[in-house]
mmCIF file of the N, C-alpha and C atoms, coordinates in Angstrom:
data_MODEL
# 
_entry.id   MODEL 
# 
loop_
_atom_site.group_PDB 
_atom_site.id 
_atom_site.type_symbol 
_atom_site.label_atom_id 
_atom_site.label_alt_id 
_atom_site.label_comp_id 
_atom_site.label_asym_id 
_atom_site.label_entity_id 
_atom_site.label_seq_id 
_atom_site.pdbx_PDB_ins_code 
_atom_site.Cartn_x 
_atom_site.Cartn_y 
_atom_site.Cartn_z 
_atom_site.occupancy 
_atom_site.B_iso_or_equiv 
_atom_site.pdbx_formal_charge 
_atom_site.auth_seq_id 
_atom_site.auth_comp_id 
_atom_site.auth_asym_id 
_atom_site.auth_atom_id 
_atom_site.pdbx_PDB_model_num 
ATOM 1   N N  . MET A 1 1  ? 65.691 -71.675 -9.418  1.00 0.00 ? 1  MET A N  1 
ATOM 2   C CA . MET A 1 1  ? 64.088 -71.169 -8.938  1.00 0.00 ? 1  MET A CA 1 
ATOM 3   C C  . MET A 1 1  ? 64.463 -70.351 -7.956  1.00 0.00 ? 1  MET A C  1 
ATOM 4   N N  . THR A 1 2  ? 63.256 -69.348 -7.747  1.00 0.00 ? 2  THR A N  1 
ATOM 5   C CA . THR A 1 2  ? 63.082 -68.521 -6.776  1.00 0.00 ? 2  THR A CA 1 
ATOM 6   C C  . THR A 1 2  ? 62.185 -69.205 -5.701  1.00 0.00 ? 2  THR A C  1 
ATOM 7   N N  . ALA A 1 3  ? 62.368 -68.677 -4.451  1.00 0.00 ? 3  ALA A N  1 
ATOM 8   C CA . ALA A 1 3  ? 61.210 -68.832 -3.442  1.00 0.00 ? 3  ALA A CA 1 
ATOM 9   C C  . ALA A 1 3  ? 59.695 -68.806 -3.937  1.00 0.00 ? 3  ALA A C  1 
ATOM 10  N N  . LYS A 1 4  ? 59.614 -67.596 -4.624  1.00 0.00 ? 4  LYS A N  1 
ATOM 11  C CA . LYS A 1 4  ? 58.145 -67.552 -5.057  1.00 0.00 ? 4  LYS A CA 1 
ATOM 12  C C  . LYS A 1 4  ? 57.656 -68.586 -6.071  1.00 0.00 ? 4  LYS A C  1 
ATOM 13  N N  . SER A 1 5  ? 58.508 -68.876 -6.966  1.00 0.00 ? 5  SER A N  1 
ATOM 14  C CA . SER A 1 5  ? 58.230 -69.976 -8.023  1.00 0.00 ? 5  SER A CA 1 
ATOM 15  C C  . SER A 1 5  ? 58.189 -71.546 -7.089  1.00 0.00 ? 5  SER A C  1 
ATOM 16  N N  . LYS A 1 6  ? 58.871 -71.721 -6.281  1.00 0.00 ? 6  LYS A N  1 
ATOM 17  C CA . LYS A 1 6  ? 58.891 -72.710 -5.468  1.00 0.00 ? 6  LYS A CA 1 
ATOM 18  C C  . LYS A 1 6  ? 57.671 -72.778 -4.765  1.00 0.00 ? 6  LYS A C  1 
ATOM 19  N N  . PHE A 1 7  ? 57.179 -71.684 -4.322  1.00 0.00 ? 7  PHE A N  1 
ATOM 20  C CA . PHE A 1 7  ? 55.788 -71.736 -3.823  1.00 0.00 ? 7  PHE A CA 1 
ATOM 21  C C  . PHE A 1 7  ? 54.451 -71.746 -4.536  1.00 0.00 ? 7  PHE A C  1 
ATOM 22  N N  . GLY A 1 8  ? 54.691 -71.349 -5.560  1.00 0.00 ? 8  GLY A N  1 
ATOM 23  C CA . GLY A 1 8  ? 53.942 -71.366 -6.617  1.00 0.00 ? 8  GLY A CA 1 
ATOM 24  C C  . GLY A 1 8  ? 53.625 -72.827 -7.057  1.00 0.00 ? 8  GLY A C  1 
ATOM 25  N N  . GLU A 1 9  ? 54.764 -73.462 -7.401  1.00 0.00 ? 9  GLU A N  1 
ATOM 26  C CA . GLU A 1 9  ? 54.470 -74.915 -7.592  1.00 0.00 ? 9  GLU A CA 1 
ATOM 27  C C  . GLU A 1 9  ? 53.886 -75.782 -6.800  1.00 0.00 ? 9  GLU A C  1 
ATOM 28  N N  . GLU A 1 10 ? 54.376 -75.734 -5.508  1.00 0.00 ? 10 GLU A N  1 
ATOM 29  C CA . GLU A 1 10 ? 53.383 -76.585 -4.350  1.00 0.00 ? 10 GLU A CA 1 
ATOM 30  C C  . GLU A 1 10 ? 51.916 -75.804 -4.132  1.00 0.00 ? 10 GLU A C  1 
ATOM 31  N N  . PHE A 1 11 ? 51.947 -74.612 -4.176  1.00 0.00 ? 11 PHE A N  1 
ATOM 32  C CA . PHE A 1 11 ? 50.513 -74.337 -4.081  1.00 0.00 ? 11 PHE A CA 1 
ATOM 33  C C  . PHE A 1 11 ? 49.822 -74.733 -5.225  1.00 0.00 ? 11 PHE A C  1 
ATOM 34  N N  . LYS A 1 12 ? 49.938 -74.869 -6.442  1.00 0.00 ? 12 LYS A N  1 
ATOM 35  C CA . LYS A 1 12 ? 49.309 -75.084 -7.551  1.00 0.00 ? 12 LYS A CA 1 
ATOM 36  C C  . LYS A 1 12 ? 49.146 -76.741 -7.383  1.00 0.00 ? 12 LYS A C  1 
ATOM 37  N N  . ARG A 1 13 ? 50.194 -77.601 -7.186  1.00 0.00 ? 13 ARG A N  1 
ATOM 38  C CA . ARG A 1 13 ? 49.961 -78.891 -6.743  1.00 0.00 ? 13 ARG A CA 1 
ATOM 39  C C  . ARG A 1 13 ? 48.681 -79.309 -5.719  1.00 0.00 ? 13 ARG A C  1 
ATOM 40  N N  . LEU A 1 14 ? 48.698 -78.455 -4.761  1.00 0.00 ? 14 LEU A N  1 
ATOM 41  C CA . LEU A 1 14 ? 47.972 -78.590 -3.684  1.00 0.00 ? 14 LEU A CA 1 
ATOM 42  C C  . LEU A 1 14 ? 46.494 -78.525 -4.450  1.00 0.00 ? 14 LEU A C  1 
ATOM 43  N N  . VAL A 1 15 ? 46.490 -77.334 -5.097  1.00 0.00 ? 15 VAL A N  1 
ATOM 44  C CA . VAL A 1 15 ? 45.104 -76.908 -5.689  1.00 0.00 ? 15 VAL A CA 1 
ATOM 45  C C  . VAL A 1 15 ? 44.318 -78.125 -6.483  1.00 0.00 ? 15 VAL A C  1 
ATOM 46  N N  . ILE A 1 16 ? 45.261 -78.434 -7.383  1.00 0.00 ? 16 ILE A N  1 
ATOM 47  C CA . ILE A 1 16 ? 44.815 -79.537 -8.299  1.00 0.00 ? 16 ILE A CA 1 
ATOM 48  C C  . ILE A 1 16 ? 44.594 -80.780 -7.480  1.00 0.00 ? 16 ILE A C  1 
ATOM 49  N N  . GLU A 1 17 ? 45.371 -81.279 -6.432  1.00 0.00 ? 17 GLU A N  1 
ATOM 50  C CA . GLU A 1 17 ? 45.395 -82.326 -5.479  1.00 0.00 ? 17 GLU A CA 1 
ATOM 51  C C  . GLU A 1 17 ? 43.672 -82.369 -4.977  1.00 0.00 ? 17 GLU A C  1 
ATOM 52  N N  . LYS A 1 18 ? 43.523 -81.296 -4.706  1.00 0.00 ? 18 LYS A N  1 
ATOM 53  C CA . LYS A 1 18 ? 42.321 -81.188 -3.863  1.00 0.00 ? 18 LYS A CA 1 
ATOM 54  C C  . LYS A 1 18 ? 41.286 -81.071 -4.737  1.00 0.00 ? 18 LYS A C  1 
ATOM 55  N N  . GLY A 1 19 ? 41.517 -80.930 -6.354  1.00 0.00 ? 19 GLY A N  1 
ATOM 56  C CA . GLY A 1 19 ? 40.333 -80.763 -7.135  1.00 0.00 ? 19 GLY A CA 1 
ATOM 57  C C  . GLY A 1 19 ? 39.521 -79.143 -7.109  1.00 0.00 ? 19 GLY A C  1 
ATOM 58  N N  . LEU A 1 20 ? 40.162 -78.702 -6.832  1.00 0.00 ? 20 LEU A N  1 
ATOM 59  C CA . LEU A 1 20 ? 39.423 -77.257 -6.532  1.00 0.00 ? 20 LEU A CA 1 
ATOM 60  C C  . LEU A 1 20 ? 39.519 -76.136 -7.710  1.00 0.00 ? 20 LEU A C  1 
ATOM 61  N N  . THR A 1 21 ? 38.940 -75.211 -8.182  1.00 0.00 ? 21 THR A N  1 
ATOM 62  C CA . THR A 1 21 ? 38.993 -74.095 -8.939  1.00 0.00 ? 21 THR A CA 1 
ATOM 63  C C  . THR A 1 21 ? 39.703 -73.093 -8.053  1.00 0.00 ? 21 THR A C  1 
ATOM 64  N N  . LEU A 1 22 ? 40.312 -72.192 -8.622  1.00 0.00 ? 22 LEU A N  1 
ATOM 65  C CA . LEU A 1 22 ? 40.630 -70.918 -7.895  1.00 0.00 ? 22 LEU A CA 1 
ATOM 66  C C  . LEU A 1 22 ? 39.257 -70.052 -7.583  1.00 0.00 ? 22 LEU A C  1 
ATOM 67  N N  . LYS A 1 23 ? 38.329 -70.276 -8.223  1.00 0.00 ? 23 LYS A N  1 
ATOM 68  C CA . LYS A 1 23 ? 37.200 -69.590 -7.593  1.00 0.00 ? 23 LYS A CA 1 
ATOM 69  C C  . LYS A 1 23 ? 36.877 -69.961 -6.342  1.00 0.00 ? 23 LYS A C  1 
ATOM 70  N N  . GLU A 1 24 ? 36.507 -71.556 -6.176  1.00 0.00 ? 24 GLU A N  1 
ATOM 71  C CA . GLU A 1 24 ? 36.163 -71.855 -5.024  1.00 0.00 ? 24 GLU A CA 1 
ATOM 72  C C  . GLU A 1 24 ? 37.270 -72.099 -3.696  1.00 0.00 ? 24 GLU A C  1 
ATOM 73  N N  . LEU A 1 25 ? 38.538 -71.899 -4.255  1.00 0.00 ? 25 LEU A N  1 
ATOM 74  C CA . LEU A 1 25 ? 39.540 -71.742 -3.253  1.00 0.00 ? 25 LEU A CA 1 
ATOM 75  C C  . LEU A 1 25 ? 39.300 -70.295 -2.803  1.00 0.00 ? 25 LEU A C  1 
ATOM 76  N N  . SER A 1 26 ? 39.039 -69.405 -3.635  1.00 0.00 ? 26 SER A N  1 
ATOM 77  C CA . SER A 1 26 ? 38.850 -67.949 -3.249  1.00 0.00 ? 26 SER A CA 1 
ATOM 78  C C  . SER A 1 26 ? 37.442 -67.780 -2.211  1.00 0.00 ? 26 SER A C  1 
ATOM 79  N N  . GLU A 1 27 ? 36.795 -68.732 -2.477  1.00 0.00 ? 27 GLU A N  1 
ATOM 80  C CA . GLU A 1 27 ? 35.583 -68.695 -1.373  1.00 0.00 ? 27 GLU A CA 1 
ATOM 81  C C  . GLU A 1 27 ? 36.021 -69.145 -0.117  1.00 0.00 ? 27 GLU A C  1 
ATOM 82  N N  . ARG A 1 28 ? 36.854 -70.209 -0.043  1.00 0.00 ? 28 ARG A N  1 
ATOM 83  C CA . ARG A 1 28 ? 36.987 -70.592 1.147   1.00 0.00 ? 28 ARG A CA 1 
ATOM 84  C C  . ARG A 1 28 ? 37.924 -69.940 1.839   1.00 0.00 ? 28 ARG A C  1 
ATOM 85  N N  . SER A 1 29 ? 39.032 -69.297 1.244   1.00 0.00 ? 29 SER A N  1 
ATOM 86  C CA . SER A 1 29 ? 40.076 -68.661 1.795   1.00 0.00 ? 29 SER A CA 1 
ATOM 87  C C  . SER A 1 29 ? 39.851 -67.144 1.953   1.00 0.00 ? 29 SER A C  1 
ATOM 88  N N  . GLY A 1 30 ? 39.265 -66.524 1.146   1.00 0.00 ? 30 GLY A N  1 
ATOM 89  C CA . GLY A 1 30 ? 38.859 -64.854 1.327   1.00 0.00 ? 30 GLY A CA 1 
ATOM 90  C C  . GLY A 1 30 ? 39.671 -64.254 0.490   1.00 0.00 ? 30 GLY A C  1 
ATOM 91  N N  . LEU A 1 31 ? 40.569 -64.950 -0.278  1.00 0.00 ? 31 LEU A N  1 
ATOM 92  C CA . LEU A 1 31 ? 41.500 -64.347 -1.155  1.00 0.00 ? 31 LEU A CA 1 
ATOM 93  C C  . LEU A 1 31 ? 41.006 -64.146 -2.319  1.00 0.00 ? 31 LEU A C  1 
ATOM 94  N N  . SER A 1 32 ? 41.170 -63.138 -3.316  1.00 0.00 ? 32 SER A N  1 
ATOM 95  C CA . SER A 1 32 ? 40.660 -63.031 -4.502  1.00 0.00 ? 32 SER A CA 1 
ATOM 96  C C  . SER A 1 32 ? 41.247 -63.937 -5.526  1.00 0.00 ? 32 SER A C  1 
ATOM 97  N N  . VAL A 1 33 ? 40.551 -64.286 -6.509  1.00 0.00 ? 33 VAL A N  1 
ATOM 98  C CA . VAL A 1 33 ? 41.057 -64.984 -7.650  1.00 0.00 ? 33 VAL A CA 1 
ATOM 99  C C  . VAL A 1 33 ? 42.387 -64.540 -8.207  1.00 0.00 ? 33 VAL A C  1 
ATOM 100 N N  . ALA A 1 34 ? 42.205 -63.217 -8.200  1.00 0.00 ? 34 ALA A N  1 
ATOM 101 C CA . ALA A 1 34 ? 43.528 -62.602 -8.891  1.00 0.00 ? 34 ALA A CA 1 
ATOM 102 C C  . ALA A 1 34 ? 44.721 -62.604 -8.103  1.00 0.00 ? 34 ALA A C  1 
ATOM 103 N N  . GLN A 1 35 ? 44.528 -62.587 -6.723  1.00 0.00 ? 35 GLN A N  1 
ATOM 104 C CA . GLN A 1 35 ? 45.678 -62.893 -5.847  1.00 0.00 ? 35 GLN A CA 1 
ATOM 105 C C  . GLN A 1 35 ? 46.142 -64.530 -5.946  1.00 0.00 ? 35 GLN A C  1 
ATOM 106 N N  . LEU A 1 36 ? 45.173 -65.418 -6.170  1.00 0.00 ? 36 LEU A N  1 
ATOM 107 C CA . LEU A 1 36 ? 45.674 -66.682 -6.030  1.00 0.00 ? 36 LEU A CA 1 
ATOM 108 C C  . LEU A 1 36 ? 46.369 -67.048 -7.408  1.00 0.00 ? 36 LEU A C  1 
ATOM 109 N N  . SER A 1 37 ? 45.752 -66.381 -8.173  1.00 0.00 ? 37 SER A N  1 
ATOM 110 C CA . SER A 1 37 ? 46.551 -66.734 -9.722  1.00 0.00 ? 37 SER A CA 1 
ATOM 111 C C  . SER A 1 37 ? 48.013 -66.057 -9.791  1.00 0.00 ? 37 SER A C  1 
ATOM 112 N N  . ASN A 1 38 ? 48.014 -65.029 -9.186  1.00 0.00 ? 38 ASN A N  1 
ATOM 113 C CA . ASN A 1 38 ? 49.434 -64.515 -9.069  1.00 0.00 ? 38 ASN A CA 1 
ATOM 114 C C  . ASN A 1 38 ? 50.391 -65.173 -8.185  1.00 0.00 ? 38 ASN A C  1 
ATOM 115 N N  . LEU A 1 39 ? 49.721 -65.568 -7.152  1.00 0.00 ? 39 LEU A N  1 
ATOM 116 C CA . LEU A 1 39 ? 50.676 -66.646 -6.054  1.00 0.00 ? 39 LEU A CA 1 
ATOM 117 C C  . LEU A 1 39 ? 51.053 -67.930 -7.080  1.00 0.00 ? 39 LEU A C  1 
ATOM 118 N N  . GLN A 1 40 ? 50.137 -68.601 -7.888  1.00 0.00 ? 40 GLN A N  1 
ATOM 119 C CA . GLN A 1 40 ? 50.464 -69.670 -8.258  1.00 0.00 ? 40 GLN A CA 1 
ATOM 120 C C  . GLN A 1 40 ? 51.420 -69.389 -9.644  1.00 0.00 ? 40 GLN A C  1 
ATOM 121 N N  . SER A 1 41 ? 51.385 -68.347 -10.052 1.00 0.00 ? 41 SER A N  1 
ATOM 122 C CA . SER A 1 41 ? 52.370 -68.113 -11.186 1.00 0.00 ? 41 SER A CA 1 
ATOM 123 C C  . SER A 1 41 ? 53.793 -67.419 -10.764 1.00 0.00 ? 41 SER A C  1 
ATOM 124 N N  . GLY A 1 42 ? 53.692 -67.116 -9.349  1.00 0.00 ? 42 GLY A N  1 
ATOM 125 C CA . GLY A 1 42 ? 54.875 -66.644 -8.890  1.00 0.00 ? 42 GLY A CA 1 
ATOM 126 C C  . GLY A 1 42 ? 55.046 -64.943 -9.044  1.00 0.00 ? 42 GLY A C  1 
ATOM 127 N N  . GLN A 1 43 ? 54.099 -64.294 -9.261  1.00 0.00 ? 43 GLN A N  1 
ATOM 128 C CA . GLN A 1 43 ? 54.113 -63.124 -9.538  1.00 0.00 ? 43 GLN A CA 1 
ATOM 129 C C  . GLN A 1 43 ? 54.196 -62.122 -8.276  1.00 0.00 ? 43 GLN A C  1 
ATOM 130 N N  . CYS A 1 44 ? 53.853 -62.781 -7.243  1.00 0.00 ? 44 CYS A N  1 
ATOM 131 C CA . CYS A 1 44 ? 53.737 -61.914 -5.624  1.00 0.00 ? 44 CYS A CA 1 
ATOM 132 C C  . CYS A 1 44 ? 54.206 -63.115 -4.723  1.00 0.00 ? 44 CYS A C  1 
ATOM 133 N N  . GLU A 1 45 ? 54.713 -62.695 -3.519  1.00 0.00 ? 45 GLU A N  1 
ATOM 134 C CA . GLU A 1 45 ? 55.258 -63.250 -2.473  1.00 0.00 ? 45 GLU A CA 1 
ATOM 135 C C  . GLU A 1 45 ? 54.004 -63.606 -1.639  1.00 0.00 ? 45 GLU A C  1 
ATOM 136 N N  . PRO A 1 46 ? 53.757 -64.618 -1.098  1.00 0.00 ? 46 PRO A N  1 
ATOM 137 C CA . PRO A 1 46 ? 52.678 -64.668 0.159   1.00 0.00 ? 46 PRO A CA 1 
ATOM 138 C C  . PRO A 1 46 ? 53.252 -64.356 1.482   1.00 0.00 ? 46 PRO A C  1 
ATOM 139 N N  . THR A 1 47 ? 52.290 -63.745 2.220   1.00 0.00 ? 47 THR A N  1 
ATOM 140 C CA . THR A 1 47 ? 52.701 -63.206 3.593   1.00 0.00 ? 47 THR A CA 1 
ATOM 141 C C  . THR A 1 47 ? 52.396 -64.456 4.473   1.00 0.00 ? 47 THR A C  1 
ATOM 142 N N  . ALA A 1 48 ? 52.846 -64.631 5.496   1.00 0.00 ? 48 ALA A N  1 
ATOM 143 C CA . ALA A 1 48 ? 52.382 -65.599 6.754   1.00 0.00 ? 48 ALA A CA 1 
ATOM 144 C C  . ALA A 1 48 ? 50.906 -65.600 6.712   1.00 0.00 ? 48 ALA A C  1 
ATOM 145 N N  . GLN A 1 49 ? 50.344 -64.822 6.830   1.00 0.00 ? 49 GLN A N  1 
ATOM 146 C CA . GLN A 1 49 ? 48.841 -64.419 6.711   1.00 0.00 ? 49 GLN A CA 1 
ATOM 147 C C  . GLN A 1 49 ? 47.915 -65.501 5.958   1.00 0.00 ? 49 GLN A C  1 
ATOM 148 N N  . THR A 1 50 ? 48.493 -65.021 4.477   1.00 0.00 ? 50 THR A N  1 
ATOM 149 C CA . THR A 1 50 ? 48.245 -65.588 3.363   1.00 0.00 ? 50 THR A CA 1 
ATOM 150 C C  . THR A 1 50 ? 48.492 -67.124 3.280   1.00 0.00 ? 50 THR A C  1 
ATOM 151 N N  . ILE A 1 51 ? 49.417 -67.317 3.572   1.00 0.00 ? 51 ILE A N  1 
ATOM 152 C CA . ILE A 1 51 ? 49.929 -68.947 3.659   1.00 0.00 ? 51 ILE A CA 1 
ATOM 153 C C  . ILE A 1 51 ? 49.051 -69.684 4.863   1.00 0.00 ? 51 ILE A C  1 
ATOM 154 N N  . TYR A 1 52 ? 48.570 -69.080 5.967   1.00 0.00 ? 52 TYR A N  1 
ATOM 155 C CA . TYR A 1 52 ? 47.711 -69.540 6.808   1.00 0.00 ? 52 TYR A CA 1 
ATOM 156 C C  . TYR A 1 52 ? 46.259 -69.884 6.297   1.00 0.00 ? 52 TYR A C  1 
ATOM 157 N N  . LYS A 1 53 ? 45.944 -68.679 5.553   1.00 0.00 ? 53 LYS A N  1 
ATOM 158 C CA . LYS A 1 53 ? 44.630 -69.000 5.095   1.00 0.00 ? 53 LYS A CA 1 
ATOM 159 C C  . LYS A 1 53 ? 44.428 -69.881 3.914   1.00 0.00 ? 53 LYS A C  1 
ATOM 160 N N  . LEU A 1 54 ? 45.476 -70.224 3.179   1.00 0.00 ? 54 LEU A N  1 
ATOM 161 C CA . LEU A 1 54 ? 45.600 -70.894 2.074   1.00 0.00 ? 54 LEU A CA 1 
ATOM 162 C C  . LEU A 1 54 ? 45.559 -72.482 2.901   1.00 0.00 ? 54 LEU A C  1 
ATOM 163 N N  . SER A 1 55 ? 46.585 -72.528 3.959   1.00 0.00 ? 55 SER A N  1 
ATOM 164 C CA . SER A 1 55 ? 46.648 -73.933 4.508   1.00 0.00 ? 55 SER A CA 1 
ATOM 165 C C  . SER A 1 55 ? 45.238 -74.565 5.296   1.00 0.00 ? 55 SER A C  1 
ATOM 166 N N  . GLU A 1 56 ? 44.398 -73.567 5.664   1.00 0.00 ? 56 GLU A N  1 
ATOM 167 C CA . GLU A 1 56 ? 43.205 -73.882 6.190   1.00 0.00 ? 56 GLU A CA 1 
ATOM 168 C C  . GLU A 1 56 ? 42.275 -74.158 4.860   1.00 0.00 ? 56 GLU A C  1 
ATOM 169 N N  . ALA A 1 57 ? 42.220 -73.547 4.154   1.00 0.00 ? 57 ALA A N  1 
ATOM 170 C CA . ALA A 1 57 ? 41.328 -73.537 2.824   1.00 0.00 ? 57 ALA A CA 1 
ATOM 171 C C  . ALA A 1 57 ? 41.355 -74.847 2.336   1.00 0.00 ? 57 ALA A C  1 
ATOM 172 N N  . LEU A 1 58 ? 43.029 -75.241 2.294   1.00 0.00 ? 58 LEU A N  1 
ATOM 173 C CA . LEU A 1 58 ? 43.423 -76.412 1.470   1.00 0.00 ? 58 LEU A CA 1 
ATOM 174 C C  . LEU A 1 58 ? 43.481 -77.532 2.589   1.00 0.00 ? 58 LEU A C  1 
ATOM 175 N N  . ASN A 1 59 ? 43.351 -77.412 3.647   1.00 0.00 ? 59 ASN A N  1 
ATOM 176 C CA . ASN A 1 59 ? 43.331 -78.360 4.806   1.00 0.00 ? 59 ASN A CA 1 
ATOM 177 C C  . ASN A 1 59 ? 44.760 -79.154 4.547   1.00 0.00 ? 59 ASN A C  1 
ATOM 178 N N  . SER A 1 60 ? 45.635 -78.211 4.523   1.00 0.00 ? 60 SER A N  1 
ATOM 179 C CA . SER A 1 60 ? 47.145 -78.717 4.314   1.00 0.00 ? 60 SER A CA 1 
ATOM 180 C C  . SER A 1 60 ? 48.045 -78.058 5.416   1.00 0.00 ? 60 SER A C  1 
ATOM 181 N N  . ASP A 1 61 ? 49.063 -78.823 5.375   1.00 0.00 ? 61 ASP A N  1 
ATOM 182 C CA . ASP A 1 61 ? 50.207 -78.373 6.549   1.00 0.00 ? 61 ASP A CA 1 
ATOM 183 C C  . ASP A 1 61 ? 50.806 -76.994 6.404   1.00 0.00 ? 61 ASP A C  1 
ATOM 184 N N  . TYR A 1 62 ? 50.439 -76.130 7.266   1.00 0.00 ? 62 TYR A N  1 
ATOM 185 C CA . TYR A 1 62 ? 51.176 -74.560 7.151   1.00 0.00 ? 62 TYR A CA 1 
ATOM 186 C C  . TYR A 1 62 ? 52.548 -74.491 6.823   1.00 0.00 ? 62 TYR A C  1 
ATOM 187 N N  . ASP A 1 63 ? 53.212 -75.244 7.602   1.00 0.00 ? 63 ASP A N  1 
ATOM 188 C CA . ASP A 1 63 ? 54.722 -75.639 7.871   1.00 0.00 ? 63 ASP A CA 1 
ATOM 189 C C  . ASP A 1 63 ? 55.207 -75.756 6.321   1.00 0.00 ? 63 ASP A C  1 
ATOM 190 N N  . LYS A 1 64 ? 54.622 -76.883 5.497   1.00 0.00 ? 64 LYS A N  1 
ATOM 191 C CA . LYS A 1 64 ? 55.137 -77.136 4.586   1.00 0.00 ? 64 LYS A CA 1 
ATOM 192 C C  . LYS A 1 64 ? 54.926 -76.073 3.253   1.00 0.00 ? 64 LYS A C  1 
ATOM 193 N N  . LEU A 1 65 ? 53.675 -75.513 3.384   1.00 0.00 ? 65 LEU A N  1 
ATOM 194 C CA . LEU A 1 65 ? 53.584 -74.101 2.477   1.00 0.00 ? 65 LEU A CA 1 
ATOM 195 C C  . LEU A 1 65 ? 54.780 -73.045 2.982   1.00 0.00 ? 65 LEU A C  1 
ATOM 196 N N  . PHE A 1 66 ? 54.438 -72.953 4.160   1.00 0.00 ? 66 PHE A N  1 
ATOM 197 C CA . PHE A 1 66 ? 55.516 -71.674 4.713   1.00 0.00 ? 66 PHE A CA 1 
ATOM 198 C C  . PHE A 1 66 ? 57.120 -72.075 4.106   1.00 0.00 ? 66 PHE A C  1 
ATOM 199 N N  . ASN A 1 67 ? 57.508 -73.273 4.079   1.00 0.00 ? 67 ASN A N  1 
ATOM 200 C CA . ASN A 1 67 ? 58.884 -73.778 3.653   1.00 0.00 ? 67 ASN A CA 1 
ATOM 201 C C  . ASN A 1 67 ? 58.950 -73.653 2.349   1.00 0.00 ? 67 ASN A C  1 
ATOM 202 N N  . ALA A 1 68 ? 58.095 -73.937 1.567   1.00 0.00 ? 68 ALA A N  1 
ATOM 203 C CA . ALA A 1 68 ? 57.838 -73.713 0.217   1.00 0.00 ? 68 ALA A CA 1 
ATOM 204 C C  . ALA A 1 68 ? 58.107 -72.077 -0.265  1.00 0.00 ? 68 ALA A C  1 
ATOM 205 N N  . SER A 1 69 ? 57.557 -71.229 0.632   1.00 0.00 ? 69 SER A N  1 
ATOM 206 C CA . SER A 1 69 ? 57.716 -69.848 0.391   1.00 0.00 ? 69 SER A CA 1 
ATOM 207 C C  . SER A 1 69 ? 59.145 -69.284 0.792   1.00 0.00 ? 69 SER A C  1 
ATOM 208 N N  . THR A 1 70 ? 59.971 -69.685 1.367   1.00 0.00 ? 70 THR A N  1 
ATOM 209 C CA . THR A 1 70 ? 61.159 -69.619 1.790   1.00 0.00 ? 70 THR A CA 1 
ATOM 210 C C  . THR A 1 70 ? 62.444 -70.556 1.073   1.00 0.00 ? 70 THR A C  1 
ATOM 211 N N  . GLU A 1 71 ? 62.131 -71.645 0.669   1.00 0.00 ? 71 GLU A N  1 
ATOM 212 C CA . GLU A 1 71 ? 63.048 -72.265 0.134   1.00 0.00 ? 71 GLU A CA 1 
ATOM 213 C C  . GLU A 1 71 ? 63.607 -71.907 -1.238  1.00 0.00 ? 71 GLU A C  1 
ATOM 214 N N  . LYS A 1 72 ? 64.687 -71.554 -1.559  1.00 0.00 ? 72 LYS A N  1 
ATOM 215 C CA . LYS A 1 72 ? 65.140 -71.711 -2.874  1.00 0.00 ? 72 LYS A CA 1 
ATOM 216 C C  . LYS A 1 72 ? 65.873 -72.798 -3.474  1.00 0.00 ? 72 LYS A C  1 
ATOM 217 N N  . ARG A 1 73 ? 65.841 -72.957 -4.915  1.00 0.00 ? 73 ARG A N  1 
ATOM 218 C CA . ARG A 1 73 ? 66.678 -73.949 -5.526  1.00 0.00 ? 73 ARG A CA 1 
ATOM 219 C C  . ARG A 1 73 ? 67.552 -73.752 -6.027  1.00 0.00 ? 73 ARG A C  1 
# 
């Protein structure tokens, strides 16, 4: 599993856990729905700034998301 897909899995889990749609998360984070979808599916890699925006919008731990973006299985 690549770091991108590990991040996508963790990101998707958090979105579901918080009960948000990608549209709602887009409004909270300032990121487009398309970018969020690409992150969830592992089609693109998040930048540190993107991870920060997501951690703030999801009210979750930045380090956990960052580690998921760099960890490989």
